[in-house]
TITIGU-751204 format. One line per 5 residues: their letters; for each residue x, y, z of C-alpha. Coordinates in nm, 3 decimals, padded with zeros to 5 digits. Layout:
# residues N
A> X,Y,Z ~ ...
END
This chain:
# residues 195
MDRRA> 13.772,10.417,-16.333 ~ 13.891,10.772,-16.270 ~ 13.910,10.932,-15.927 ~ 13.583,11.126,-15.958 ~ 13.390,10.814,-16.065
KLLLF> 13.536,10.616,-15.774 ~ 13.437,10.893,-15.535 ~ 13.081,10.900,-15.672 ~ 13.057,10.522,-15.655 ~ 13.179,10.526,-15.296
AGTLG> 12.944,10.813,-15.203 ~ 12.644,10.646,-15.367 ~ 12.714,10.310,-15.203 ~ 12.782,10.466,-14.863 ~ 12.474,10.690,-14.894
YALVS> 12.255,10.391,-14.973 ~ 12.405,10.188,-14.688 ~ 12.346,10.470,-14.437 ~ 11.988,10.532,-14.548 ~ 11.908,10.161,-14.544
VIVVL> 12.047,10.120,-14.190 ~ 11.846,10.422,-14.071 ~ 11.532,10.279,-14.236 ~ 11.580,09.928,-14.097 ~ 11.636,10.066,-13.747
GAAAP> 11.315,10.269,-13.775 ~ 11.502,10.595,-13.724 ~ 11.379,10.752,-14.050 ~ 11.025,10.806,-13.921 ~ 11.073,11.162,-13.785
IDTFV> 11.223,11.300,-14.108 ~ 10.976,11.100,-14.320 ~ 10.686,11.249,-14.123 ~ 10.832,11.599,-14.137 ~ 10.877,11.587,-14.516
YERFA> 10.534,11.432,-14.575 ~ 10.359,11.698,-14.364 ~ 10.526,11.971,-14.572 ~ 10.429,11.814,-14.907 ~ 10.086,11.664,-14.823
PLAGP> 09.894,11.988,-14.900 ~ 10.009,11.958,-15.263 ~ 09.825,11.627,-15.313 ~ 09.583,11.627,-15.604 ~ 09.530,11.503,-15.957
TFAYI> 09.832,11.693,-16.093 ~ 10.074,11.477,-15.898 ~ 09.886,11.163,-16.000 ~ 09.974,11.254,-16.361 ~ 10.331,11.352,-16.276
TELGS> 10.391,11.020,-16.099 ~ 10.303,10.835,-16.421 ~ 10.623,10.974,-16.576 ~ 10.805,10.738,-16.341 ~ 10.598,10.427,-16.411
VRVLI> 10.779,10.121,-16.545 ~ 10.609,10.131,-16.885 ~ 10.687,10.500,-16.938 ~ 11.048,10.468,-16.821 ~ 11.122,10.165,-17.037
GLSFV> 10.933,10.309,-17.335 ~ 11.119,10.640,-17.317 ~ 11.452,10.462,-17.270 ~ 11.399,10.288,-17.605 ~ 11.296,10.618,-17.766
GMLFW> 11.619,10.764,-17.626 ~ 11.808,10.466,-17.763 ~ 11.671,10.537,-18.112 ~ 11.769,10.903,-18.076 ~ 12.130,10.817,-17.981
LWRGN> 12.150,10.562,-18.264 ~ 12.031,10.830,-18.505 ~ 12.303,11.059,-18.367 ~ 12.557,10.783,-18.427 ~ 12.638,10.717,-18.061
RGEAF> 12.593,10.343,-18.009 ~ 12.745,10.349,-17.659 ~ 12.493,10.598,-17.520 ~ 12.215,10.433,-17.722 ~ 12.245,10.093,-17.560
RLPIV> 12.347,10.231,-17.226 ~ 12.016,10.410,-17.167 ~ 11.777,10.109,-17.167 ~ 12.036,09.890,-16.990 ~ 12.073,10.145,-16.709
VIGTL> 11.698,10.200,-16.676 ~ 11.602,09.831,-16.683 ~ 11.899,09.735,-16.464 ~ 11.810,10.002,-16.208 ~ 11.445,09.895,-16.198
LLTQL> 11.537,09.527,-16.155 ~ 11.791,09.604,-15.882 ~ 11.535,09.821,-15.703 ~ 11.275,09.543,-15.712 ~ 11.529,09.297,-15.573
LKLVY> 11.618,09.534,-15.290 ~ 11.248,09.584,-15.209 ~ 11.219,09.208,-15.158 ~ 11.530,09.203,-14.939 ~ 11.401,09.476,-14.706
GIERP> 11.029,09.398,-14.718 ~ 10.924,09.735,-14.577 ~ 10.555,09.819,-14.604 ~ 10.431,10.135,-14.773 ~ 10.244,10.415,-14.600
LIDAA> 09.955,10.352,-14.843 ~ 09.888,10.074,-15.097 ~ 09.725,10.209,-15.413 ~ 09.727,10.002,-15.732 ~ 09.610,10.305,-15.934
LDATT> 09.941,10.476,-15.843 ~ 10.166,10.173,-15.913 ~ 10.201,10.124,-15.538 ~ 10.158,09.753,-15.474 ~ 10.512,09.631,-15.399
YSFPS> 10.726,09.702,-15.094 ~ 10.831,10.055,-15.010 ~ 11.211,10.077,-14.980 ~ 11.373,10.186,-15.209 ~ 11.139,10.379,-15.440
GHASG> 11.130,10.245,-15.795 ~ 10.987,10.571,-15.927 ~ 11.277,10.764,-15.770 ~ 11.547,10.524,-15.888 ~ 11.391,10.481,-16.233
SLALY> 11.336,10.853,-16.293 ~ 11.696,10.933,-16.194 ~ 11.820,10.645,-16.411 ~ 11.632,10.777,-16.716 ~ 11.595,11.153,-16.683
GLIAY> 11.915,11.192,-16.480 ~ 12.121,10.994,-16.731 ~ 11.968,11.195,-17.017 ~ 12.057,11.517,-16.831 ~ 12.413,11.395,-16.774
SLYRA> 12.453,11.289,-17.139 ~ 12.320,11.624,-17.263 ~ 12.544,11.813,-17.021 ~ 12.849,11.616,-17.127 ~ 12.768,11.680,-17.494
NRSSV> 12.732,12.057,-17.420 ~ 12.365,12.059,-17.514 ~ 12.106,12.310,-17.398 ~ 12.124,12.379,-17.026 ~ 11.746,12.430,-17.039
LVLLA> 11.701,12.064,-17.143 ~ 11.939,11.952,-16.869 ~ 11.742,12.153,-16.611 ~ 11.412,12.018,-16.745 ~ 11.533,11.658,-16.716
MTLVV> 11.656,11.711,-16.359 ~ 11.328,11.885,-16.269 ~ 11.145,11.572,-16.387 ~ 11.359,11.361,-16.152 ~ 11.265,11.579,-15.855
FVSFS> 10.895,11.609,-15.940 ~ 10.843,11.239,-16.017 ~ 11.034,11.133,-15.706 ~ 10.854,11.370,-15.470 ~ 10.516,11.290,-15.626
RVVLN> 10.546,10.958,-15.442 ~ 10.576,11.138,-15.109 ~ 10.300,11.386,-15.196 ~ 10.066,11.098,-15.285 ~ 10.165,10.916,-14.962
VHYFS> 10.270,10.593,-15.137 ~ 10.637,10.630,-15.036 ~ 10.841,10.773,-14.754 ~ 11.107,11.038,-14.810 ~ 11.371,10.781,-14.710
DVLGG> 11.246,10.556,-14.993 ~ 11.315,10.837,-15.239 ~ 11.667,10.889,-15.105 ~ 11.733,10.515,-15.124 ~ 11.609,10.506,-15.483
WFVAI> 11.832,10.794,-15.584 ~ 12.139,10.627,-15.436 ~ 12.062,10.303,-15.622 ~ 12.041,10.492,-15.952 ~ 12.360,10.688,-15.883
VVIVV> 12.554,10.365,-15.830 ~ 12.416,10.209,-16.150 ~ 12.487,10.523,-16.354 ~ 12.845,10.546,-16.226 ~ 12.908,10.178,-16.306
SEWWL> 12.763,10.233,-16.655 ~ 12.990,10.535,-16.704 ~ 13.293,10.325,-16.610 ~ 13.178,10.047,-16.846 ~ 13.115,10.290,-17.134
RRKQN> 13.453,10.460,-17.100 ~ 13.625,10.122,-17.077 ~ 13.455,10.006,-17.400 ~ 13.558,10.329,-17.575 ~ 13.924,10.289,-17.471
END
């Protein structure tokens, strides 16, 4: 693992640890409330559609579409990495939810909001899928417009959960840190297999 990957792994792990301690101690409430109050006026049907782009079925389905694309391009490593990272991130997130057992601001089955709150599966899953796609496209010197579009999806899907009041801002941060750690580990694994 190169120095930059180690630094990212350390930063992601430390970031998650700090956010989780703040959440467990109940100290995240002021920032969660502040962020929610700023985003709440945006609530509406548009964000209900946007949030679906981070649902489990969409994330897993698109990860397999991405796998087929990378296989077609002749890149087996990236092909199998995508669904493994997405499914692995979602499973790890669900496990962490059970560990923390933090209740949501609002339970809404129509918005895939029936499990515990911290960390956000939509945030971790969208970064795992769209973020990894953005990183792979960036590394392959593909269109910067596509990279920007993928990262925009990460932000919109993640914050849709706050806008719709089914997650706290701290849940989103926690989800992002989970995905960062999984992506960095997958990058180390992929480079190791290639060498």
